[in-house]
PLY file of the C-alpha trace (Angstrom):
ply
format ascii 1.0
element vertex 248
property float x
property float y
property float z
element edge 247
property int vertex1
property int vertex2
end_header
-28.58 -19.59 -38.73
-31.26 -17.81 -36.72
-33.79 -19.99 -34.91
-37.32 -20.00 -36.33
-40.56 -20.65 -34.62
-40.30 -24.35 -35.41
-36.61 -24.72 -34.56
-35.57 -25.86 -31.10
-33.99 -23.17 -28.97
-30.20 -23.36 -29.22
-28.24 -24.29 -26.14
-26.07 -21.70 -24.45
-22.96 -23.34 -25.88
-24.35 -23.33 -29.41
-25.68 -19.79 -29.14
-22.40 -18.46 -27.75
-19.50 -20.56 -29.10
-16.01 -20.12 -27.80
-13.78 -17.83 -29.85
-9.99 -18.08 -29.75
-8.63 -14.61 -29.11
-4.94 -15.10 -28.20
-2.49 -17.97 -28.54
-0.39 -19.33 -25.68
2.87 -17.54 -26.72
0.99 -14.24 -26.88
-0.49 -14.78 -23.42
2.86 -15.76 -21.90
4.55 -12.72 -23.42
1.80 -10.48 -22.09
2.07 -12.07 -18.62
5.87 -11.69 -18.52
5.63 -8.06 -19.62
2.96 -7.38 -17.00
5.03 -8.92 -14.16
8.20 -7.06 -15.11
6.32 -3.78 -15.58
4.68 -4.24 -12.18
8.10 -4.70 -10.56
9.40 -1.60 -12.32
6.44 0.50 -11.21
6.52 -0.80 -7.64
10.23 -0.18 -7.15
10.14 3.06 -9.14
7.40 4.56 -7.02
9.06 3.28 -3.86
12.26 5.10 -4.80
10.35 8.19 -5.98
8.78 8.41 -2.53
12.27 8.85 -1.03
12.73 5.32 0.32
16.06 4.57 -1.32
17.71 3.71 1.99
14.73 1.71 3.23
14.29 -1.70 1.55
10.84 -2.54 0.27
9.21 -5.90 0.94
10.31 -7.06 -2.51
13.90 -5.99 -1.87
13.87 -7.87 1.43
12.61 -11.03 -0.26
15.22 -10.82 -3.01
17.99 -9.64 -0.70
18.83 -6.86 -3.15
18.47 -3.06 -2.90
15.50 -1.58 -4.66
17.75 0.32 -7.03
19.26 -2.97 -8.23
15.87 -4.67 -8.48
14.65 -1.75 -10.56
17.73 -1.78 -12.79
17.63 -5.51 -13.44
13.88 -5.45 -14.09
14.57 -2.77 -16.68
17.11 -4.99 -18.43
14.64 -7.89 -18.39
12.06 -5.66 -20.06
14.60 -4.72 -22.75
15.34 -8.43 -23.27
11.61 -9.19 -23.59
11.28 -6.49 -26.23
14.22 -7.95 -28.13
12.67 -11.43 -28.01
9.35 -10.06 -29.14
10.75 -8.52 -32.32
13.04 -11.46 -33.15
11.56 -14.80 -32.11
8.08 -13.33 -32.30
8.63 -11.28 -35.44
5.47 -12.54 -37.14
3.24 -11.71 -34.19
5.08 -8.39 -33.73
4.43 -7.42 -37.34
0.76 -8.38 -37.04
0.54 -6.33 -33.84
1.95 -3.29 -35.66
-0.30 -3.81 -38.68
-3.44 -4.19 -36.59
-2.53 -1.25 -34.35
-1.97 0.99 -37.39
-5.47 0.33 -38.77
-7.53 3.46 -39.35
-11.15 3.41 -40.52
-13.76 6.05 -41.15
-15.94 4.85 -38.31
-13.23 5.11 -35.63
-14.26 8.61 -34.59
-17.87 7.52 -34.11
-16.64 4.54 -32.08
-14.88 6.91 -29.67
-17.92 9.17 -29.43
-20.07 6.20 -28.46
-17.46 4.63 -26.18
-18.91 5.95 -22.85
-22.28 4.41 -23.73
-20.64 1.18 -24.85
-18.54 0.89 -21.70
-21.66 1.16 -19.54
-24.12 -0.82 -21.67
-22.02 -3.05 -23.94
-23.52 -1.43 -27.04
-20.30 -0.40 -28.77
-20.23 0.73 -32.36
-18.97 -2.02 -34.69
-15.35 -1.82 -35.80
-12.96 -3.75 -38.01
-9.78 -5.56 -37.05
-8.29 -7.43 -34.13
-8.18 -4.34 -31.88
-10.92 -1.81 -31.32
-9.97 1.86 -31.87
-9.40 2.38 -28.14
-7.05 -0.60 -27.96
-5.12 0.71 -30.96
-4.61 4.05 -29.25
-3.63 2.33 -25.99
-1.16 0.09 -27.85
0.61 3.15 -29.26
0.67 4.80 -25.84
2.06 1.67 -24.14
4.75 1.09 -26.78
5.90 4.72 -26.83
5.91 4.96 -23.04
7.76 1.68 -22.48
10.25 2.56 -25.21
10.85 5.94 -23.57
11.41 4.28 -20.20
13.80 1.77 -21.77
15.87 4.36 -23.64
16.10 6.78 -20.72
16.76 3.95 -18.26
19.64 2.58 -20.33
21.00 6.11 -20.78
21.00 6.73 -17.03
22.96 3.53 -16.39
25.74 4.83 -18.63
25.85 8.36 -17.19
27.17 9.53 -13.84
25.60 12.97 -13.74
25.42 16.24 -15.60
22.66 17.96 -17.59
22.03 14.98 -19.87
21.46 12.70 -16.89
19.10 15.26 -15.36
17.12 15.46 -18.59
16.92 11.68 -18.87
15.71 11.48 -15.27
12.95 14.03 -15.87
11.76 12.25 -19.01
11.95 8.89 -17.21
9.78 10.17 -14.39
7.25 11.71 -16.76
7.00 8.43 -18.67
6.48 6.62 -15.36
3.48 8.82 -14.57
1.99 8.12 -17.99
2.63 4.37 -17.72
1.02 4.27 -14.29
-2.13 5.89 -15.66
-2.17 3.47 -18.60
-1.80 0.42 -16.38
-4.53 1.60 -13.99
-6.87 2.24 -16.92
-6.05 -1.15 -18.43
-6.75 -2.95 -15.15
-10.01 -1.03 -14.75
-11.25 -2.26 -18.12
-10.20 -5.90 -17.80
-11.57 -6.10 -14.24
-15.09 -6.01 -15.64
-16.18 -3.15 -13.39
-17.50 -1.47 -16.52
-20.34 -3.69 -17.82
-19.28 -3.36 -21.44
-15.95 -5.09 -20.72
-17.17 -8.01 -18.65
-15.51 -11.20 -19.76
-12.68 -9.44 -21.60
-10.12 -10.70 -19.08
-10.49 -14.25 -20.38
-8.84 -13.23 -23.65
-5.44 -13.07 -21.93
-6.00 -15.72 -19.27
-7.38 -18.67 -21.23
-7.02 -17.12 -24.66
-10.71 -17.72 -25.36
-13.86 -15.69 -24.88
-17.47 -16.70 -25.35
-19.21 -15.71 -28.52
-21.32 -13.03 -26.86
-18.23 -11.26 -25.53
-16.52 -11.52 -28.92
-19.54 -10.08 -30.74
-19.73 -7.24 -28.23
-16.06 -6.24 -28.22
-14.52 -7.66 -31.40
-17.30 -8.22 -33.97
-14.79 -8.92 -36.74
-13.59 -12.01 -34.88
-16.82 -13.38 -33.53
-16.72 -16.50 -35.70
-15.49 -19.64 -33.88
-11.95 -20.80 -34.59
-8.38 -19.71 -34.09
-7.37 -16.24 -35.27
-4.63 -16.26 -37.91
-1.13 -14.84 -37.61
-0.19 -16.25 -34.23
-3.16 -15.00 -32.27
-3.25 -11.38 -33.44
-4.64 -11.61 -36.96
-8.26 -10.65 -37.63
-10.94 -12.73 -39.21
-11.74 -11.57 -42.73
-13.91 -8.45 -42.28
-15.08 -8.79 -45.86
-16.71 -12.17 -45.31
-20.52 -12.12 -45.48
-20.96 -13.00 -41.81
-18.51 -10.42 -40.50
-19.65 -7.75 -42.99
-23.18 -8.21 -41.73
-22.04 -7.79 -38.12
-19.82 -4.79 -38.88
-22.47 -2.96 -40.84
-25.34 -3.71 -38.48
-27.03 -0.54 -37.17
-26.80 0.37 -33.48
0 1
1 2
2 3
3 4
4 5
5 6
6 7
7 8
8 9
9 10
10 11
11 12
12 13
13 14
14 15
15 16
16 17
17 18
18 19
19 20
20 21
21 22
22 23
23 24
24 25
25 26
26 27
27 28
28 29
29 30
30 31
31 32
32 33
33 34
34 35
35 36
36 37
37 38
38 39
39 40
40 41
41 42
42 43
43 44
44 45
45 46
46 47
47 48
48 49
49 50
50 51
51 52
52 53
53 54
54 55
55 56
56 57
57 58
58 59
59 60
60 61
61 62
62 63
63 64
64 65
65 66
66 67
67 68
68 69
69 70
70 71
71 72
72 73
73 74
74 75
75 76
76 77
77 78
78 79
79 80
80 81
81 82
82 83
83 84
84 85
85 86
86 87
87 88
88 89
89 90
90 91
91 92
92 93
93 94
94 95
95 96
96 97
97 98
98 99
99 100
100 101
101 102
102 103
103 104
104 105
105 106
106 107
107 108
108 109
109 110
110 111
111 112
112 113
113 114
114 115
115 116
116 117
117 118
118 119
119 120
120 121
121 122
122 123
123 124
124 125
125 126
126 127
127 128
128 129
129 130
130 131
131 132
132 133
133 134
134 135
135 136
136 137
137 138
138 139
139 140
140 141
141 142
142 143
143 144
144 145
145 146
146 147
147 148
148 149
149 150
150 151
151 152
152 153
153 154
154 155
155 156
156 157
157 158
158 159
159 160
160 161
161 162
162 163
163 164
164 165
165 166
166 167
167 168
168 169
169 170
170 171
171 172
172 173
173 174
174 175
175 176
176 177
177 178
178 179
179 180
180 181
181 182
182 183
183 184
184 185
185 186
186 187
187 188
188 189
189 190
190 191
191 192
192 193
193 194
194 195
195 196
196 197
197 198
198 199
199 200
200 201
201 202
202 203
203 204
204 205
205 206
206 207
207 208
208 209
209 210
210 211
211 212
212 213
213 214
214 215
215 216
216 217
217 218
218 219
219 220
220 221
221 222
222 223
223 224
224 225
225 226
226 227
227 228
228 229
229 230
230 231
231 232
232 233
233 234
234 235
235 236
236 237
237 238
238 239
239 240
240 241
241 242
242 243
243 244
244 245
245 246
246 247
């Protein structure tokens, strides 16, 4: 309820209630994926720079060649993916469903994105992910899947044209993944004013109401999101419909 002239001014906590964005299992899975991906990128770029015979700091700490660190990190990533689609099947399905959302206003959201990133005045959208996140999700999944498939293929091959092709695709996917990770870190760092506070969604799982209304208007009502931390609040509810249809 909006304050009137006779109502007392709401406190900061009441005006900006905490909104649950991600559950603990979701945050732990994200953290594990980030750590393993960081190891893969660090060792991959180290080897790409021609340092195969020169151990990196990580290889020295682990007492294992960088090639082995890279290979085992790849297998851990494959194992994480397997766990995600088995033990976390419900959250995985919700992730796919929310990522596959398409709405008429998505194009206008992208057109306004530069302004939103600098001012925080994004166009409203529906769902757990904004249109940019949905696109990034597809890019991350396709790129990581490509790295996994080509990486496994190279461990079973000893050379030849197929190995060379897998290596080229693996390197290309590494370049794309690097760009995606850098872009992701840029956004969550809060350097762009529109994304300030977004990092809390994966650290504590909660964001303040102002951040939720700015980035995820469909989930700006207090309370836990359904479906294991990925499900959206009902966009058809009066409160959320009002937020989603509000003019810029």
